[in-house]
C-alpha positions as CSV (number, residue, x, y, z in Angstrom):
1,M,-16.2,-15.6,-9.9
2,P,-17.6,-19.2,-9.9
3,L,-15.3,-21.9,-8.8
4,T,-14.6,-25.0,-10.8
5,P,-15.2,-28.4,-9.1
6,E,-11.4,-28.8,-8.6
7,Q,-11.1,-25.4,-7.0
8,S,-14.1,-26.1,-4.7
9,A,-12.4,-29.3,-3.6
10,R,-9.1,-27.5,-3.1
11,L,-10.8,-24.8,-1.0
12,G,-12.3,-27.5,1.2
13,E,-8.9,-29.0,1.7
14,L,-7.3,-25.7,2.6
15,F,-10.1,-24.9,5.0
16,E,-9.6,-28.2,6.8
17,E,-5.9,-27.5,7.1
18,Y,-5.8,-23.8,7.9
19,S,-9.1,-22.8,9.4
20,V,-8.1,-23.1,13.0
21,R,-4.7,-21.6,12.3
22,L,-6.2,-18.5,10.7
23,V,-8.5,-17.9,13.6
24,R,-5.6,-18.1,16.0
25,Y,-3.5,-15.9,13.8
26,A,-6.3,-13.3,13.6
27,Q,-6.8,-13.5,17.4
28,H,-3.1,-12.8,18.0
29,K,-3.1,-9.8,15.7
30,L,-6.2,-8.4,17.2
31,M,-4.9,-8.7,20.7
32,N,-1.7,-6.9,19.6
33,R,-4.1,-4.1,18.7
34,G,-5.3,-3.9,22.3
35,L,-8.4,-6.0,22.2
36,R,-9.2,-8.2,25.2
37,A,-8.8,-12.0,24.7
38,A,-12.5,-12.8,24.7
39,E,-13.3,-9.9,22.3
40,A,-10.4,-10.8,20.0
41,H,-11.4,-14.5,19.9
42,S,-15.0,-13.6,18.9
43,L,-14.0,-11.2,16.3
44,S,-11.2,-13.4,14.9
45,E,-13.7,-16.0,13.8
46,D,-15.5,-13.3,11.7
47,I,-12.3,-12.0,10.3
48,A,-11.1,-15.5,9.3
49,Q,-14.5,-16.2,7.7
50,E,-14.3,-13.0,5.7
51,A,-10.8,-14.0,4.5
52,W,-12.1,-17.4,3.2
53,V,-14.9,-15.6,1.4
54,A,-12.3,-13.3,-0.3
55,V,-10.3,-16.4,-1.3
56,A,-13.4,-18.0,-2.8
57,R,-14.2,-14.8,-4.8
58,M,-10.7,-14.5,-6.2
59,G,-10.6,-18.2,-7.3
60,A,-7.4,-19.0,-9.2
61,Q,-6.1,-15.6,-8.7
62,D,-5.5,-16.4,-5.0
63,V,-4.5,-19.4,-3.1
64,L,-6.5,-21.7,-5.4
65,A,-3.9,-21.2,-8.1
66,P,-2.2,-24.4,-9.1
67,G,1.4,-25.1,-8.1
68,L,1.7,-23.0,-4.9
69,S,3.9,-24.3,-2.2
70,S,2.5,-24.6,1.4
71,T,4.6,-21.6,2.4
72,E,3.1,-19.5,-0.4
73,V,-0.4,-20.6,0.5
74,Q,0.0,-19.7,4.2
75,T,1.5,-16.3,3.3
76,K,-1.4,-15.5,1.0
77,L,-3.9,-16.6,3.6
78,Y,-2.3,-14.5,6.3
79,V,-2.3,-11.5,4.0
80,R,-6.1,-12.0,3.5
81,V,-6.5,-12.0,7.3
82,Q,-4.4,-8.9,7.7
83,N,-6.4,-7.1,5.0
84,R,-9.7,-8.0,6.7
85,I,-8.3,-6.6,10.0
86,F,-7.4,-3.4,8.2
87,K,-10.9,-3.2,6.7
88,H,-12.5,-3.8,10.1
89,F,-10.7,-1.0,11.8
90,E,-11.2,1.3,8.8
91,R,-14.9,0.8,9.1
92,S,-15.1,1.0,12.9
93,M,-13.1,4.3,13.3
94,S,-14.7,7.4,12.0
95,H,-12.1,9.9,13.1
96,E,-8.3,10.2,12.7
97,Q,-6.0,10.2,15.7
98,P,-2.8,12.3,15.7
99,V,0.4,10.4,14.9
100,D,3.3,10.6,17.3
101,W,6.1,11.4,14.8
102,Q,8.6,11.5,17.7
103,D,8.2,7.7,18.0
104,A,11.1,6.2,16.1
105,T,9.2,3.0,15.4
106,T,6.3,4.8,13.7
107,C,8.6,7.0,11.6
108,A,10.9,4.2,10.5
109,A,8.2,1.8,9.6
110,L,6.8,3.7,6.7
111,C,9.9,5.5,5.5
112,P,11.1,4.6,2.0
113,L,14.3,3.5,3.7
114,M,12.4,1.2,6.1
115,P,14.2,-1.7,7.7
116,S,13.4,-5.1,6.3
117,G,11.3,-7.5,8.4
118,C,9.2,-4.8,10.0
119,A,5.7,-6.2,10.7
120,L,3.1,-3.9,9.3
121,V,0.3,-5.1,11.4
122,E,2.3,-4.2,14.6
123,L,2.1,-0.5,13.6
124,P,0.0,1.9,15.8
125,E,-3.6,1.8,14.7
126,N,-3.6,5.4,13.3
127,V,-0.6,4.5,11.0
128,A,-2.2,1.2,10.0
129,R,-5.3,3.1,8.9
130,M,-3.1,5.1,6.6
131,V,-1.9,1.9,4.9
132,A,-5.5,0.5,4.9
133,K,-6.5,3.4,2.5
134,L,-4.1,2.2,-0.2
135,P,-5.5,0.3,-3.2
136,E,-5.6,-3.4,-2.5
137,Q,-2.6,-4.4,-4.8
138,E,-0.4,-1.7,-3.4
139,R,-1.4,-2.5,0.2
140,E,-0.7,-6.2,-0.2
141,A,2.7,-5.6,-1.9
142,L,3.8,-3.2,0.9
143,L,2.5,-5.6,3.6
144,L,4.4,-8.5,2.2
145,N,7.5,-6.5,1.9
146,L,7.3,-5.3,5.5
147,D,6.6,-8.8,6.6
148,G,9.9,-9.9,5.1
149,A,8.7,-11.8,2.0
150,P,11.8,-12.6,-0.1
151,G,12.3,-10.6,-3.3
152,D,12.1,-13.6,-5.6
153,G,8.9,-14.8,-4.0
154,L,7.2,-11.4,-3.7
155,G,5.8,-11.5,-7.2
156,E,4.7,-15.1,-6.8
157,H,2.7,-14.1,-3.7
158,L,1.0,-11.2,-5.6
159,G,0.4,-13.2,-8.8
160,C,2.7,-11.0,-10.9
161,G,6.4,-10.7,-11.8
162,R,9.0,-9.4,-9.4
163,T,9.5,-6.2,-11.4
164,K,5.8,-5.3,-11.1
165,A,5.8,-6.2,-7.4
166,E,8.7,-3.8,-6.8
167,K,6.9,-1.1,-8.7
168,L,3.7,-1.7,-6.6
169,I,5.8,-1.1,-3.5
170,K,7.2,2.1,-4.8
171,R,3.7,3.3,-5.8
172,A,2.4,2.4,-2.4
173,L,5.1,4.5,-0.7
174,L,4.5,7.4,-3.1
175,L,0.7,7.3,-2.4
176,L,1.4,7.3,1.3
177,Q,3.6,10.3,1.0
178,I,1.0,12.2,-1.0
179,D,-1.7,11.5,1.6
180,N,0.6,11.9,4.6
181,P,3.5,14.4,3.9
182,E,5.0,13.8,7.4
183,L,6.0,10.3,6.2
184,S,8.4,12.0,3.7
185,R,11.8,13.5,4.1
186,E,12.2,17.2,4.9
187,P,11.4,19.6,2.0
188,V,14.2,20.1,-0.4
189,D,15.6,23.6,-0.7
190,E,13.8,25.1,-3.7
191,D,16.8,27.2,-4.6
192,T,18.8,24.0,-5.3
193,L,16.3,22.8,-8.0
194,P,16.7,23.4,-11.7
195,G,15.1,26.5,-13.0
196,W,12.3,24.7,-14.9
197,Q,11.3,22.9,-11.7
198,R,11.2,26.2,-9.7
199,A,9.0,27.7,-12.5
200,A,6.7,24.7,-12.5
201,L,6.3,24.8,-8.8
202,R,4.9,28.3,-9.0
203,R,2.1,26.9,-11.3
204,V,0.8,24.3,-8.8
205,N,-1.4,25.0,-5.8
206,P,0.1,25.2,-2.3
207,A,-0.9,21.7,-1.2
208,Q,0.7,20.2,-4.3
209,R,3.8,22.3,-3.9
210,S,4.2,21.2,-0.3
211,I,4.1,17.5,-1.3
212,L,6.3,17.9,-4.3
213,L,9.1,19.5,-2.4
214,R,9.3,16.4,-0.2
215,L,9.5,13.9,-2.9
216,D,12.6,12.2,-4.5
217,D,14.4,13.5,-7.5
218,L,12.5,11.2,-9.9
219,S,8.9,11.5,-8.5
220,R,9.0,15.3,-8.2
221,P,10.0,16.2,-11.7
222,A,7.8,13.5,-13.2
223,L,4.7,14.7,-11.3
224,L,5.6,18.3,-12.1
225,L,5.5,17.7,-15.8
226,H,2.3,15.7,-15.5
227,L,0.6,18.4,-13.5
228,T,1.8,21.5,-15.3
229,E,2.0,20.2,-18.9
230,G,-0.3,17.3,-18.9
231,L,2.3,14.9,-20.2
232,S,1.8,11.1,-20.2
233,G,4.2,8.8,-18.5
234,K,5.9,8.0,-21.8
235,A,6.3,11.7,-22.7
236,V,7.6,12.5,-19.2
237,A,10.2,9.7,-19.5
238,V,11.3,11.2,-22.9
239,R,11.5,14.7,-21.4
240,L,13.6,13.5,-18.5
241,G,15.9,11.5,-20.7
242,L,15.1,8.2,-19.2
243,K,16.0,5.1,-21.2
244,D,13.4,3.0,-19.4
245,G,10.2,5.0,-18.6
246,S,8.2,2.1,-17.3
247,L,8.6,3.0,-13.7
248,V,7.6,6.6,-14.3
249,A,4.6,5.6,-16.3
250,F,3.6,3.1,-13.6
251,L,3.9,5.7,-10.8
252,L,1.9,8.3,-12.7
253,S,-0.9,5.9,-13.6
254,G,-1.6,5.5,-9.9
255,C,-0.5,8.7,-8.4
256,G,-1.3,11.3,-11.0
257,K,-5.0,11.5,-10.2
258,P,-4.6,12.0,-6.4
259,M,-2.0,14.6,-7.0
260,R,-4.3,16.5,-9.4
261,H,-7.1,16.5,-6.9
262,L,-4.8,17.5,-4.0
263,G,-5.8,20.9,-2.7
264,A,-8.5,21.4,-5.4
265,E,-11.3,21.8,-2.8
266,D,-9.3,24.4,-0.9
267,M,-8.8,26.4,-4.2
268,E,-12.5,26.2,-5.0
269,Q,-13.4,27.5,-1.5
270,A,-10.9,30.3,-1.8
271,A,-12.4,31.3,-5.2
């Protein structure tokens, strides 16, 4: 989107203040990923430049928004650099590497009960690539949360309210679980579930069933009703007796489609 004269001037001021800092920050993060100093330095300049381009394209929806504190500006700029690093490694790697699920750091970092303050960009490359596949809003929310952004400031960094920011984190975690079942807890014992859930599980394909059994007691029934009966988020909330169905509706709006597509190709091949 075109920048106003005021935004262009502000962008120039920020570039003067943060350009060197962003290059150093990118170089540090790239070296943490195993790049040699010279290679990291060269690439860091490109990464930082891409981050500035992204800022310019976002205009007032990013660091050019009025009223941001210096801490908020720096956090948003660092997020932009982190996102460009994710994109770079996503483009440069054409195959997946196995994840060492025996490594406690790897498992804990993306668990829904993750410890606060865990630095997302310090994750192993293969796990970071999982996160890189998330939609941008969800990825940024999760990244900020892992990097220790305070709850009250999380929504401000993302340009939304705190409630939506928290929902974005929950949706990010659910999307990760759908794409990477190993990040979830052990499957629940199907015999302990209500009869209607057991019956619904028999109507979904094996890939969907495997994921659903690993999900929590809100996501599983909500997705089951969505998959087997085609219910909307609002209708699912009514069926489950929820007073506030906004979270369910939000989760289904982002996770319903990938769940519907899960295992569809295998079923077509089998047919």
